[in-house]
MOPAC internal coordinates of N, CA, C and O (Angstrom, degrees):
PM7 1SCF
backbone

  N    0.0000 0     0.00 0     0.00 0    0    0    0
  C    1.4478 1     0.00 0     0.00 0    1    0    0
  C    1.5197 1   108.91 1     0.00 0    2    1    0
  O    1.2310 1   120.53 1   -48.31 1    3    2    1
  N    1.2985 1   116.59 1   131.69 1    3    2    1
  C    1.4573 1   121.79 1  -179.34 1    5    3    2
  C    1.5220 1   108.88 1   -85.75 1    6    5    3
  O    1.2310 1   120.18 1   -59.18 1    7    6    5
  N    1.3243 1   117.26 1   120.82 1    7    6    5
  C    1.4571 1   121.59 1  -178.70 1    9    7    6
  C    1.5140 1   112.88 1   -92.22 1   10    9    7
  O    1.2310 1   119.87 1  -176.91 1   11   10    9
  N    1.3306 1   117.85 1     3.09 1   11   10    9
  C    1.4527 1   119.99 1  -177.69 1   13   11   10
  C    1.5055 1   110.42 1   -82.03 1   14   13   11
  O    1.2310 1   120.77 1   -40.74 1   15   14   13
  N    1.3113 1   116.13 1   139.26 1   15   14   13
  C    1.4438 1   122.67 1  -177.58 1   17   15   14
  C    1.5277 1   109.00 1   -89.28 1   18   17   15
  O    1.2310 1   119.76 1   -57.51 1   19   18   17
  N    1.3333 1   118.06 1   122.49 1   19   18   17
  C    1.4591 1   118.57 1   178.92 1   21   19   18
  C    1.5258 1   110.35 1   -69.72 1   22   21   19
  O    1.2310 1   120.64 1   -39.52 1   23   22   21
  N    1.3051 1   116.39 1   140.48 1   23   22   21
  C    1.4587 1   122.22 1   179.33 1   25   23   22
  C    1.5208 1   107.28 1  -127.43 1   26   25   23
  O    1.2310 1   120.66 1   -40.26 1   27   26   25
  N    1.2925 1   116.34 1   139.74 1   27   26   25
  C    1.4600 1   120.25 1   178.38 1   29   27   26
  C    1.5172 1   107.64 1   -93.02 1   30   29   27
  O    1.2310 1   121.09 1   -53.53 1   31   30   29
  N    1.3165 1   115.52 1   126.47 1   31   30   29
  C    1.4639 1   121.89 1   179.69 1   33   31   30
  C    1.5174 1   107.87 1   -83.93 1   34   33   31
  O    1.2310 1   120.51 1   -69.36 1   35   34   33
  N    1.3272 1   116.63 1   110.64 1   35   34   33
  C    1.4558 1   120.33 1  -178.19 1   37   35   34
  C    1.5162 1   111.76 1  -108.49 1   38   37   35
  O    1.2310 1   120.26 1  -160.00 1   39   38   37
  N    1.3263 1   117.10 1    20.00 1   39   38   37
  C    1.4551 1   119.86 1  -179.59 1   41   39   38
  C    1.5219 1   111.89 1   -76.08 1   42   41   39
  O    1.2310 1   120.00 1   154.72 1   43   42   41
  N    1.3065 1   117.60 1   -25.28 1   43   42   41
  C    1.4580 1   119.99 1   177.98 1   45   43   42
  C    1.5262 1   108.19 1  -136.08 1   46   45   43
  O    1.2310 1   120.47 1   -33.07 1   47   46   45
  N    1.3091 1   116.71 1   146.93 1   47   46   45
  C    1.4680 1   118.26 1  -179.94 1   49   47   46
  C    1.5229 1   110.25 1   -67.05 1   50   49   47
  O    1.2310 1   120.23 1   -35.13 1   51   50   49
  N    1.3211 1   117.17 1   144.87 1   51   50   49
  C    1.4613 1   119.54 1   179.91 1   53   51   50
  C    1.5296 1   110.90 1   -67.05 1   54   53   51
  O    1.2310 1   121.36 1   -28.37 1   55   54   53
  N    1.3196 1   114.99 1   151.63 1   55   54   53
  C    1.4620 1   119.87 1   177.12 1   57   55   54
  C    1.5236 1   108.86 1   -66.87 1   58   57   55
  O    1.2310 1   121.04 1   -19.38 1   59   58   57
  N    1.3021 1   115.61 1   160.62 1   59   58   57
  C    1.4542 1   120.07 1  -177.69 1   61   59   58
  C    1.5257 1   111.04 1   -62.11 1   62   61   59
  O    1.2310 1   120.59 1   -41.42 1   63   62   61
  N    1.3290 1   116.48 1   138.58 1   63   62   61
  C    1.4624 1   124.45 1   179.57 1   65   63   62
  C    1.5231 1   113.94 1    64.10 1   66   65   63
  O    1.2310 1   119.79 1  -162.20 1   67   66   65
  N    1.3057 1   118.00 1    17.80 1   67   66   65
  C    1.4613 1   119.45 1   174.07 1   69   67   66
  C    1.5218 1   107.95 1  -126.84 1   70   69   67
  O    1.2310 1   121.13 1   -27.54 1   71   70   69
  N    1.2891 1   115.43 1   152.46 1   71   70   69
  C    1.4611 1   120.68 1   178.50 1   73   71   70
  C    1.5263 1   110.45 1   -77.97 1   74   73   71
  O    1.2310 1   120.65 1     0.13 1   75   74   73
  N    1.3148 1   116.36 1  -179.87 1   75   74   73
  C    1.4679 1   119.46 1   178.87 1   77   75   74
  C    1.5250 1   110.84 1   -64.75 1   78   77   75
  O    1.2310 1   121.15 1   -29.79 1   79   78   77
  N    1.2984 1   115.41 1   150.21 1   79   78   77
  C    1.4612 1   121.09 1   178.52 1   81   79   78
  C    1.5186 1   108.26 1   -69.71 1   82   81   79
  O    1.2310 1   120.55 1   -47.01 1   83   82   81
  N    1.3279 1   116.56 1   132.99 1   83   82   81
  C    1.4672 1   120.35 1   179.41 1   85   83   82
  C    1.5141 1   108.75 1  -116.17 1   86   85   83
  O    1.2310 1   121.29 1   -40.29 1   87   86   85
  N    1.2969 1   115.14 1   139.71 1   87   86   85
  C    1.4577 1   120.72 1   171.22 1   89   87   86
  C    1.5207 1   106.93 1  -141.44 1   90   89   87
  O    1.2310 1   120.54 1    -6.66 1   91   90   89
  N    1.2927 1   116.57 1   173.34 1   91   90   89
  C    1.4506 1   120.19 1  -175.43 1   93   91   90
  C    1.5126 1   110.01 1  -117.53 1   94   93   91
  O    1.2310 1   121.29 1   -41.52 1   95   94   93
  N    1.3255 1   115.14 1   138.48 1   95   94   93
  C    1.4563 1   122.04 1  -179.66 1   97   95   94
  C    1.5202 1   108.51 1   -79.81 1   98   97   95
  O    1.2310 1   120.42 1   -84.10 1   99   98   97
  N    1.3317 1   116.80 1    95.90 1   99   98   97
  C    1.4608 1   121.37 1  -177.59 1  101   99   98
  C    1.5283 1   111.54 1   -77.85 1  102  101   99
  O    1.2310 1   119.39 1   170.44 1  103  102  101
  N    1.3228 1   118.77 1    -9.56 1  103  102  101
  C    1.4531 1   121.38 1   177.86 1  105  103  102
  C    1.5252 1   111.20 1   -99.46 1  106  105  103
  O    1.2310 1   120.45 1  -162.27 1  107  106  105
  N    1.3327 1   116.75 1    17.73 1  107  106  105
  C    1.4540 1   121.43 1  -178.31 1  109  107  106
  C    1.5248 1   111.63 1   -57.84 1  110  109  107
  O    1.2310 1   120.41 1   139.51 1  111  110  109
  N    1.3343 1   116.83 1   -40.49 1  111  110  109
  C    1.4569 1   120.29 1  -177.46 1  113  111  110
  C    1.5231 1   112.22 1   -78.49 1  114  113  111
  O    1.2310 1   120.10 1   163.28 1  115  114  113
  N    1.3127 1   117.41 1   -16.72 1  115  114  113
  C    1.4607 1   121.93 1  -179.25 1  117  115  114
  C    1.5246 1   109.21 1  -132.42 1  118  117  115
  O    1.2310 1   120.27 1  -106.80 1  119  118  117
  N    1.3454 1   117.09 1    73.20 1  119  118  117
  C    1.4617 1   118.35 1  -177.42 1  121  119  118
  C    1.5289 1   110.98 1   -61.20 1  122  121  119
  O    1.2310 1   121.08 1   -38.95 1  123  122  121
  N    1.2992 1   115.55 1   141.05 1  123  122  121
  C    1.4512 1   120.32 1   178.73 1  125  123  122
  C    1.5151 1   113.62 1    89.82 1  126  125  123
  O    1.2310 1   120.00 1   164.40 1  127  126  125
  N    1.3317 1   117.60 1   -15.60 1  127  126  125
  C    1.4559 1   119.93 1   179.75 1  129  127  126
  C    1.5181 1   109.42 1   -93.48 1  130  129  127
  O    1.2310 1   120.82 1   -52.80 1  131  130  129
  N    1.2834 1   116.05 1   127.20 1  131  130  129
  C    1.4547 1   120.97 1   177.30 1  133  131  130
  C    1.5139 1   107.32 1  -109.44 1  134  133  131
  O    1.2310 1   120.52 1   -51.50 1  135  134  133
  N    1.3023 1   116.61 1   128.50 1  135  134  133
  C    1.4626 1   120.79 1  -179.36 1  137  135  134
  C    1.5127 1   110.27 1   -66.26 1  138  137  135
  O    1.2310 1   121.49 1   -33.73 1  139  138  137
  N    1.3013 1   114.76 1   146.27 1  139  138  137
  C    1.4603 1   121.20 1   179.34 1  141  139  138
  C    1.5205 1   110.02 1   -64.92 1  142  141  139
  O    1.2310 1   120.70 1   -42.33 1  143  142  141
  N    1.3088 1   116.26 1   137.67 1  143  142  141
  C    1.4593 1   121.30 1   177.76 1  145  143  142
  C    1.5272 1   111.07 1   -91.55 1  146  145  143
  O    1.2310 1   120.02 1   178.80 1  147  146  145
  N    1.3217 1   117.58 1    -1.20 1  147  146  145
  C    1.4505 1   121.11 1  -178.77 1  149  147  146
  C    1.5138 1   110.16 1   -73.28 1  150  149  147
  O    1.2310 1   121.00 1   -28.40 1  151  150  149
  N    1.3127 1   115.69 1   151.60 1  151  150  149
  C    1.4540 1   119.58 1   174.59 1  153  151  150
  C    1.5139 1   107.60 1   -70.19 1  154  153  151
  O    1.2310 1   119.80 1   -37.27 1  155  154  153
  N    1.3492 1   117.98 1   142.73 1  155  154  153
  C    1.4611 1   120.94 1  -174.39 1  157  155  154
  C    1.5178 1   114.49 1   -53.42 1  158  157  155
  O    1.2310 1   119.65 1   135.11 1  159  158  157
  N    1.3304 1   118.28 1   -44.89 1  159  158  157
  C    1.4554 1   118.61 1  -177.33 1  161  159  158
  C    1.5227 1   111.06 1   -67.79 1  162  161  159
  O    1.2310 1   119.99 1   149.58 1  163  162  161
  N    1.3383 1   117.63 1   -30.42 1  163  162  161
  C    1.4567 1   120.33 1   177.52 1  165  163  162
  C    1.5277 1   110.73 1   -72.18 1  166  165  163
  O    1.2310 1   120.19 1   143.05 1  167  166  165
  N    1.3345 1   117.24 1   -36.95 1  167  166  165
  C    1.4602 1   120.52 1   178.24 1  169  167  166
  C    1.5299 1   109.72 1   -65.83 1  170  169  167
  O    1.2310 1   120.09 1   139.81 1  171  170  169
  N    1.3373 1   117.44 1   -40.19 1  171  170  169
  C    1.4637 1   121.00 1   177.88 1  173  171  170
  C    1.5234 1   109.96 1   -64.20 1  174  173  171
  O    1.2310 1   120.26 1   134.24 1  175  174  173
  N    1.3264 1   117.10 1   -45.76 1  175  174  173
  C    1.4621 1   121.00 1  -179.37 1  177  175  174
  C    1.5273 1   111.35 1   -62.75 1  178  177  175
  O    1.2310 1   120.82 1   141.57 1  179  178  177
  N    1.3265 1   116.04 1   -38.43 1  179  178  177
  C    1.4689 1   119.51 1   178.58 1  181  179  178
  C    1.5286 1   110.81 1   -66.74 1  182  181  179
  O    1.2310 1   120.33 1   137.98 1  183  182  181
  N    1.3302 1   116.98 1   -42.02 1  183  182  181
  C    1.4657 1   120.86 1   178.11 1  185  183  182
  C    1.5260 1   110.34 1   -62.95 1  186  185  183
  O    1.2310 1   120.45 1   138.74 1  187  186  185
  N    1.3311 1   116.75 1   -41.26 1  187  186  185
  C    1.4633 1   121.22 1   179.24 1  189  187  186
  C    1.5306 1   110.70 1   -66.65 1  190  189  187
  O    1.2310 1   120.81 1   141.34 1  191  190  189
  N    1.3325 1   116.07 1   -38.66 1  191  190  189
  C    1.4671 1   120.15 1   178.56 1  193  191  190
  C    1.5302 1   110.39 1   -63.55 1  194  193  191
  O    1.2310 1   120.70 1   137.84 1  195  194  193
  N    1.3333 1   116.26 1   -42.16 1  195  194  193
  C    1.4640 1   119.77 1   178.80 1  197  195  194
  C    1.5253 1   111.90 1   -64.52 1  198  197  195
  O    1.2310 1   120.58 1   152.56 1  199  198  197
  N    1.3255 1   116.51 1   -27.44 1  199  198  197
  C    1.4667 1   121.51 1   179.19 1  201  199  198
  C    1.5264 1   111.44 1   -92.36 1  202  201  199
  O    1.2310 1   120.30 1  -166.35 1  203  202  201
  N    1.3181 1   117.03 1    13.65 1  203  202  201
  C    1.4721 1   122.56 1   179.52 1  205  203  202
  C    1.5247 1   113.03 1    57.10 1  206  205  203
  O    1.2310 1   120.26 1  -143.35 1  207  206  205
  N    1.3232 1   117.11 1    36.65 1  207  206  205
  C    1.4536 1   121.75 1   176.18 1  209  207  206
  C    1.5203 1   114.88 1    77.99 1  210  209  207
  O    1.2310 1   120.07 1  -172.55 1  211  210  209
  N    1.3324 1   117.48 1     7.45 1  211  210  209
  C    1.4650 1   120.28 1  -178.28 1  213  211  210
  C    1.5255 1   112.11 1   -66.98 1  214  213  211
  O    1.2310 1   119.80 1   146.26 1  215  214  213
  N    1.3394 1   117.99 1   -33.74 1  215  214  213
  C    1.4616 1   120.42 1   178.87 1  217  215  214
  C    1.5215 1   110.66 1   -62.91 1  218  217  215
  O    1.2310 1   120.65 1   133.81 1  219  218  217
  N    1.3310 1   116.36 1   -46.19 1  219  218  217
  C    1.4720 1   120.49 1  -179.12 1  221  219  218
  C    1.5188 1   111.16 1   -63.29 1  222  221  219
  O    1.2310 1   120.26 1   140.01 1  223  222  221
  N    1.3205 1   117.10 1   -39.99 1  223  222  221
  C    1.4714 1   120.32 1   177.65 1  225  223  222
  C    1.5227 1   111.20 1   -62.19 1  226  225  223
  O    1.2310 1   120.46 1   135.30 1  227  226  225
  N    1.3305 1   116.72 1   -44.70 1  227  226  225
  C    1.4593 1   120.55 1   179.27 1  229  227  226
  C    1.5187 1   110.48 1   -63.62 1  230  229  227
  O    1.2310 1   120.44 1   139.08 1  231  230  229
  N    1.3293 1   116.77 1   -40.92 1  231  230  229
  C    1.4734 1   121.04 1   179.09 1  233  231  230
  C    1.5274 1   109.86 1   -59.73 1  234  233  231
  O    1.2310 1   119.89 1   134.50 1  235  234  233
  N    1.3300 1   117.82 1   -45.50 1  235  234  233
  C    1.4681 1   121.23 1  -179.49 1  237  235  234
  C    1.5280 1   110.92 1   -63.37 1  238  237  235
  O    1.2310 1   120.45 1   135.90 1  239  238  237
  N    1.3264 1   116.75 1   -44.10 1  239  238  237
  C    1.4625 1   120.29 1  -177.18 1  241  239  238
  C    1.5277 1   112.48 1   -68.74 1  242  241  239
  O    1.2310 1   120.55 1   138.46 1  243  242  241
  N    1.3257 1   116.55 1   -41.54 1  243  242  241
  C    1.4695 1   118.92 1  -179.02 1  245  243  242
  C    1.5296 1   110.16 1   -73.66 1  246  245  243
  O    1.2310 1   119.85 1   151.65 1  247  246  245
  N    1.3325 1   117.89 1   -28.35 1  247  246  245
  C    1.4673 1   121.11 1   177.75 1  249  247  246
  C    1.5254 1   110.35 1   -65.14 1  250  249  247
  O    1.2310 1   120.35 1   143.56 1  251  250  249
  N    1.3222 1   116.94 1   -36.44 1  251  250  249
  C    1.4641 1   120.38 1   177.14 1  253  251  250
  C    1.5226 1   110.95 1   -68.28 1  254  253  251
  O    1.2310 1   120.81 1   142.63 1  255  254  253
  N    1.3087 1   116.05 1   -37.37 1  255  254  253
  C    1.4676 1   120.41 1  -177.06 1  257  255  254
  C    1.5274 1   112.68 1   -78.18 1  258  257  255
  O    1.2310 1   120.68 1   143.70 1  259  258  257
  N    1.3410 1   116.30 1   -36.30 1  259  258  257
  C    1.4725 1   121.76 1  -179.49 1  261  259  258
  C    1.5255 1   109.16 1  -127.08 1  262  261  259
  O    1.2310 1   119.86 1   -98.48 1  263  262  261
  N    1.3301 1   117.88 1    81.52 1  263  262  261
  C    1.4714 1   120.69 1  -174.42 1  265  263  262
  C    1.5253 1   114.63 1   -68.02 1  266  265  263
  O    1.2310 1   119.55 1   167.95 1  267  266  265
  N    1.3214 1   118.45 1   -12.05 1  267  266  265
  C    1.4721 1   119.71 1  -179.38 1  269  267  266
  C    1.5279 1   112.77 1   -81.50 1  270  269  267
  O    1.2310 1   119.65 1   168.47 1  271  270  269
  N    1.3321 1   118.27 1   -11.53 1  271  270  269
  C    1.4650 1   120.47 1   179.67 1  273  271  270
  C    1.5265 1   109.90 1   -72.58 1  274  273  271
  O    1.2310 1   120.75 1   -42.82 1  275  274  273
  N    1.3285 1   116.17 1   137.18 1  275  274  273
  C    1.4645 1   121.15 1   177.07 1  277  275  274
  C    1.5309 1   109.38 1   -76.57 1  278  277  275
  O    1.2310 1   120.60 1   -10.81 1  279  278  277
  N    1.3196 1   116.46 1   169.19 1  279  278  277
  C    1.4669 1   119.73 1  -179.74 1  281  279  278
  C    1.5245 1   111.65 1   -62.95 1  282  281  279
  O    1.2310 1   119.86 1   141.92 1  283  282  281
  N    1.3264 1   117.88 1   -38.08 1  283  282  281
  C    1.4678 1   120.22 1   178.63 1  285  283  282
  C    1.5258 1   111.11 1   -69.65 1  286  285  283
  O    1.2310 1   120.12 1   143.24 1  287  286  285
  N    1.3196 1   117.38 1   -36.76 1  287  286  285
  C    1.4675 1   120.08 1   176.45 1  289  287  286
  C    1.5260 1   110.69 1   -66.35 1  290  289  287
  O    1.2310 1   120.25 1   143.22 1  291  290  289
  N    1.3211 1   117.13 1   -36.78 1  291  290  289
  C    1.4625 1   120.98 1   177.30 1  293  291  290
  C    1.5270 1   110.78 1   -64.70 1  294  293  291
  O    1.2310 1   120.52 1   134.78 1  295  294  293
  N    1.3231 1   116.62 1   -45.22 1  295  294  293
  C    1.4615 1   120.26 1   178.45 1  297  295  294
  C    1.5308 1   110.68 1   -64.81 1  298  297  295
  O    1.2310 1   120.74 1   139.68 1  299  298  297
  N    1.3285 1   116.18 1   -40.32 1  299  298  297
  C    1.4622 1   120.18 1   177.42 1  301  299  298
  C    1.5186 1   110.56 1   -61.30 1  302  301  299
  O    1.2310 1   120.37 1   136.33 1  303  302  301
  N    1.3367 1   116.90 1   -43.67 1  303  302  301
  C    1.4667 1   120.86 1   179.06 1  305  303  302
  C    1.5237 1   111.06 1   -61.36 1  306  305  303
  O    1.2310 1   120.23 1   138.95 1  307  306  305
  N    1.3285 1   117.16 1   -41.05 1  307  306  305
  C    1.4634 1   120.62 1   179.11 1  309  307  306
  C    1.5267 1   111.15 1   -63.30 1  310  309  307
  O    1.2310 1   120.65 1   139.43 1  311  310  309
  N    1.3246 1   116.36 1   -40.57 1  311  310  309
  C    1.4650 1   119.87 1  -179.87 1  313  311  310
  C    1.5225 1   111.68 1   -74.13 1  314  313  311
  O    1.2310 1   120.19 1   149.38 1  315  314  313
  N    1.3340 1   117.24 1   -30.62 1  315  314  313
  C    1.4699 1   120.15 1   174.03 1  317  315  314
  C    1.5249 1   109.01 1   -65.44 1  318  317  315
  O    1.2310 1   120.90 1   135.54 1  319  318  317
  N    1.3268 1   115.88 1   -44.46 1  319  318  317
  C    1.4624 1   120.41 1  -179.62 1  321  319  318
  C    1.5281 1   111.26 1   -61.38 1  322  321  319
  O    1.2310 1   120.40 1   149.96 1  323  322  321
  N    1.3256 1   116.83 1   -30.04 1  323  322  321
  C    1.4613 1   121.60 1   178.17 1  325  323  322
  C    1.5293 1   111.71 1   -81.69 1  326  325  323
  O    1.2310 1   120.86 1  -171.48 1  327  326  325
  N    1.3303 1   115.97 1     8.52 1  327  326  325
  C    1.4735 1   123.73 1   176.07 1  329  327  326
  C    1.5218 1   113.32 1    64.36 1  330  329  327
  O    1.2310 1   120.52 1  -143.16 1  331  330  329
  N    1.3175 1   116.60 1    36.84 1  331  330  329
  C    1.4593 1   121.23 1   174.64 1  333  331  330
  C    1.5183 1   109.66 1   -85.48 1  334  333  331
  O    1.2310 1   120.39 1   -34.12 1  335  334  333
  N    1.3151 1   116.85 1   145.88 1  335  334  333
  C    1.4546 1   122.27 1   175.53 1  337  335  334
  C    1.5304 1   109.02 1   -74.22 1  338  337  335
  O    1.2310 1   120.71 1   -18.23 1  339  338  337
  N    1.3262 1   116.25 1   161.77 1  339  338  337
  C    1.4635 1   120.54 1  -178.59 1  341  339  338
  C    1.5271 1   112.03 1   -57.94 1  342  341  339
  O    1.2310 1   120.12 1   139.69 1  343  342  341
  N    1.3251 1   117.37 1   -40.31 1  343  342  341
  C    1.4707 1   118.87 1  -179.00 1  345  343  342
  C    1.5274 1   110.72 1   -67.88 1  346  345  343
  O    1.2310 1   119.61 1   147.72 1  347  346  345
  N    1.3297 1   118.34 1   -32.28 1  347  346  345
  C    1.4622 1   121.02 1   177.08 1  349  347  346
  C    1.5308 1   110.67 1   -69.44 1  350  349  347
  O    1.2310 1   121.11 1   139.89 1  351  350  349
  N    1.3324 1   115.48 1   -40.11 1  351  350  349
  C    1.4660 1   120.38 1   177.12 1  353  351  350
  C    1.5224 1   109.63 1   -63.57 1  354  353  351
  O    1.2310 1   120.76 1   136.78 1  355  354  353
  N    1.3302 1   116.15 1   -43.22 1  355  354  353
  C    1.4666 1   121.14 1   179.52 1  357  355  354
  C    1.5253 1   110.82 1   -59.46 1  358  357  355
  O    1.2310 1   120.25 1   136.55 1  359  358  357
  N    1.3194 1   117.13 1   -43.45 1  359  358  357
  C    1.4652 1   120.37 1   178.55 1  361  359  358
  C    1.5159 1   111.84 1   -64.86 1  362  361  359
  O    1.2310 1   120.27 1   136.50 1  363  362  361
  N    1.3306 1   117.09 1   -43.50 1  363  362  361
  C    1.4646 1   121.11 1  -177.40 1  365  363  362
  C    1.5259 1   111.73 1   -65.52 1  366  365  363
  O    1.2310 1   120.49 1   147.10 1  367  366  365
  N    1.3302 1   116.67 1   -32.90 1  367  366  365
  C    1.4600 1   120.08 1  -176.57 1  369  367  366
  C    1.5320 1   112.81 1  -100.25 1  370  369  367
  O    1.2310 1   120.20 1   173.75 1  371  370  369
  N    1.3209 1   117.23 1    -6.25 1  371  370  369
  C    1.4589 1   120.46 1   179.24 1  373  371  370
  C    1.5147 1   113.19 1    70.15 1  374  373  371
  O    1.2310 1   120.67 1  -144.91 1  375  374  373
  N    1.3356 1   116.33 1    35.09 1  375  374  373
  C    1.4671 1   121.97 1   179.71 1  377  375  374
  C    1.5247 1   108.58 1  -127.38 1  378  377  375
  O    1.2310 1   120.19 1    -6.65 1  379  378  377
  N    1.3189 1   117.24 1   173.35 1  379  378  377
  C    1.4621 1   120.36 1   179.33 1  381  379  378
  C    1.5280 1   110.79 1   -83.95 1  382  381  379
  O    1.2310 1   121.21 1   -17.77 1  383  382  381
  N    1.3222 1   115.30 1   162.23 1  383  382  381
  C    1.4597 1   120.10 1   177.41 1  385  383  382
  C    1.5316 1   110.82 1   -63.30 1  386  385  383
  O    1.2310 1   120.65 1   145.87 1  387  386  385
  N    1.3184 1   116.36 1   -34.13 1  387  386  385
  C    1.4687 1   120.32 1   178.53 1  389  387  386
  C    1.5314 1   110.35 1   -63.02 1  390  389  387
  O    1.2310 1   120.33 1   140.35 1  391  390  389
  N    1.3298 1   116.98 1   -39.65 1  391  390  389
  C    1.4562 1   120.90 1   177.49 1  393  391  390
  C    1.5242 1   110.66 1   -65.35 1  394  393  391
  O    1.2310 1   120.41 1   141.90 1  395  394  393
  N    1.3335 1   116.81 1   -38.10 1  395  394  393
  C    1.4687 1   120.52 1   176.37 1  397  395  394
  C    1.5233 1   109.72 1   -60.66 1  398  397  395
  O    1.2310 1   120.30 1   136.77 1  399  398  397
  N    1.3269 1   117.04 1   -43.23 1  399  398  397
  C    1.4665 1   120.43 1   178.47 1  401  399  398
  C    1.5319 1   110.94 1   -62.55 1  402  401  399
  O    1.2310 1   120.30 1   141.00 1  403  402  401
  N    1.3289 1   117.02 1   -39.00 1  403  402  401
  C    1.4707 1   120.52 1   176.07 1  405  403  402
  C    1.5224 1   110.94 1   -63.16 1  406  405  403
  O    1.2310 1   120.59 1   138.97 1  407  406  405
  N    1.3320 1   116.48 1   -41.03 1  407  406  405
  C    1.4660 1   119.98 1   177.48 1  409  407  406
  C    1.5264 1   110.61 1   -63.13 1  410  409  407
  O    1.2310 1   120.00 1   141.00 1  411  410  409
  N    1.3240 1   117.60 1   -39.00 1  411  410  409
  C    1.4661 1   121.16 1   178.01 1  413  411  410
  C    1.5322 1   110.83 1   -59.86 1  414  413  411
  O    1.2310 1   120.86 1   136.71 1  415  414  413
  N    1.3283 1   115.96 1   -43.29 1  415  414  413
  C    1.4659 1   120.82 1   178.75 1  417  415  414
  C    1.5256 1   110.10 1   -62.57 1  418  417  415
  O    1.2310 1   120.61 1   135.17 1  419  418  417
  N    1.3350 1   116.44 1   -44.83 1  419  418  417
  C    1.4654 1   120.23 1  -179.82 1  421  419  418
  C    1.5255 1   111.73 1   -65.59 1  422  421  419
  O    1.2310 1   120.30 1   141.52 1  423  422  421
  N    1.3291 1   117.04 1   -38.48 1  423  422  421
  C    1.4678 1   120.51 1   178.26 1  425  423  422
  C    1.5255 1   109.90 1   -63.23 1  426  425  423
  O    1.2310 1   120.55 1   135.49 1  427  426  425
  N    1.3270 1   116.56 1   -44.51 1  427  426  425
  C    1.4780 1   120.91 1   177.69 1  429  427  426
  C    1.5261 1   110.72 1   -56.72 1  430  429  427
  O    1.2310 1   121.59 1   130.99 1  431  430  429
  N    1.3413 1   114.57 1   -49.01 1  431  430  429
  C    1.4618 1   119.83 1  -176.54 1  433  431  430
  C    1.5244 1   111.63 1   -63.93 1  434  433  431
  O    1.2310 1   120.71 1   134.13 1  435  434  433
  N    1.3321 1   116.25 1   -45.87 1  435  434  433
  C    1.4652 1   120.38 1  -174.70 1  437  435  434
  C    1.5240 1   113.45 1   -75.47 1  438  437  435
  O    1.2310 1   119.74 1   156.10 1  439  438  437
  N    1.3263 1   118.10 1   -23.90 1  439  438  437
  C    1.4649 1   120.70 1   179.28 1  441  439  438
  C    1.5205 1   112.54 1   -98.78 1  442  441  439
  O    1.2310 1   120.25 1   175.50 1  443  442  441
  N    1.3227 1   117.13 1    -4.50 1  443  442  441
  C    1.4538 1   120.86 1   176.68 1  445  443  442
  C    1.5198 1   114.78 1    79.59 1  446  445  443
  O    1.2310 1   120.04 1  -155.27 1  447  446  445
  N    1.3320 1   117.53 1    24.73 1  447  446  445
  C    1.4620 1   120.90 1   177.21 1  449  447  446
  C    1.5274 1   107.83 1   -80.14 1  450  449  447
  O    1.2310 1   119.83 1   -57.42 1  451  450  449
  N    1.3411 1   117.94 1   122.58 1  451  450  449
  C    1.4690 1   119.76 1  -178.87 1  453  451  450
  C    1.5303 1   112.62 1   -65.69 1  454  453  451
  O    1.2310 1   120.00 1   -23.64 1  455  454  453
  N    1.3180 1   117.60 1   156.36 1  455  454  453
  C    1.4620 1   121.52 1  -176.69 1  457  455  454
  C    1.5357 1   114.81 1   -55.90 1  458  457  455
  O    1.2310 1   119.50 1   145.76 1  459  458  457
  N    1.3190 1   118.55 1   -34.24 1  459  458  457
  C    1.4667 1   120.20 1  -177.13 1  461  459  458
  C    1.5139 1   114.02 1   -84.66 1  462  461  459
  O    1.2310 1   119.66 1   170.57 1  463  462  461
  N    1.3256 1   118.25 1    -9.43 1  463  462  461
  C    1.4634 1   121.60 1  -175.57 1  465  463  462
  C    1.5339 1   110.70 1   -86.54 1  466  465  463
  O    1.2310 1   121.20 1   -25.67 1  467  466  465
  N    1.3171 1   115.30 1   154.33 1  467  466  465
  C    1.4513 1   121.77 1   179.26 1  469  467  466
  C    1.5277 1   109.46 1   -82.97 1  470  469  467
  O    1.2310 1   120.50 1   -58.95 1  471  470  469
  N    1.3282 1   116.66 1   121.05 1  471  470  469
  C    1.4636 1   121.56 1  -178.25 1  473  471  470
  C    1.5268 1   111.29 1   -63.15 1  474  473  471
  O    1.2310 1   120.14 1   137.73 1  475  474  473
  N    1.3282 1   117.33 1   -42.27 1  475  474  473
  C    1.4615 1   120.95 1   179.72 1  477  475  474
  C    1.5244 1   110.84 1   -59.18 1  478  477  475
  O    1.2310 1   120.38 1   134.35 1  479  478  477
  N    1.3184 1   116.87 1   -45.65 1  479  478  477
  C    1.4706 1   120.77 1  -179.98 1  481  479  478
  C    1.5224 1   110.62 1   -61.10 1  482  481  479
  O    1.2310 1   120.56 1   137.20 1  483  482  481
  N    1.3228 1   116.53 1   -42.80 1  483  482  481
  C    1.4719 1   120.16 1   179.75 1  485  483  482
  C    1.5227 1   111.16 1   -64.87 1  486  485  483
  O    1.2310 1   119.81 1   140.10 1  487  486  485
  N    1.3195 1   117.97 1   -39.90 1  487  486  485
  C    1.4671 1   120.97 1   178.64 1  489  487  486
  C    1.5274 1   110.95 1   -67.59 1  490  489  487
  O    1.2310 1   120.38 1   142.72 1  491  490  489
  N    1.3234 1   116.89 1   -37.28 1  491  490  489
  C    1.4604 1   120.09 1   178.26 1  493  491  490
  C    1.5178 1   111.79 1   -67.77 1  494  493  491
  O    1.2310 1   120.47 1   150.63 1  495  494  493
  N    1.3299 1   116.71 1   -29.37 1  495  494  493
  C    1.4742 1   121.53 1  -178.28 1  497  495  494
  C    1.5292 1   113.32 1   -82.12 1  498  497  495
  O    1.2310 1   120.08 1   167.43 1  499  498  497
  N    1.3369 1   117.44 1   -12.57 1  499  498  497
  C    1.4524 1   119.21 1  -179.74 1  501  499  498
  C    1.5133 1   110.19 1   -62.58 1  502  501  499
  O    1.2310 1   120.88 1   -49.85 1  503  502  501
  N    1.3021 1   115.92 1   130.15 1  503  502  501
  C    1.4697 1   121.13 1   179.05 1  505  503  502
  C    1.5158 1   108.35 1   -79.59 1  506  505  503
  O    1.2310 1   120.88 1   -53.44 1  507  506  505
  N    1.3185 1   115.93 1   126.56 1  507  506  505
  C    1.4559 1   120.67 1   176.47 1  509  507  506
  C    1.5197 1   108.11 1  -117.54 1  510  509  507
  O    1.2310 1   120.88 1   -20.24 1  511  510  509
  N    1.3114 1   115.93 1   159.76 1  511  510  509
  C    1.4613 1   121.53 1  -176.33 1  513  511  510
  C    1.5019 1   112.46 1   -60.26 1  514  513  511
  O    1.2310 1   120.10 1   180.00 1  515  514  513

């Protein structure tokens, strides 16, 4: 079932013999939030630059320790460790919040974090070089 509310775009008159242009309000669940227009890899690079390259260092170190993690799971773990919310991680990586939650589950499973433990705390406790 599609939960998006159809909206009629009345900013321009419709072309002849066509109905009004329809689009869907994808920010319905998060009013006031506008999705980033940046390309995902550029948003990640900008976030890493603001962190003085700490995200990339953490990604390299955790990749050596847990080789089964995918590149997106590694980036997600780095952003979780930086205490970003799921929606912030989703914007930085150009993915949905649901995908971020899936990555969190996979990170827990692949790193051996038990279901009752806090993933952020475990990531903060990881010893890095």
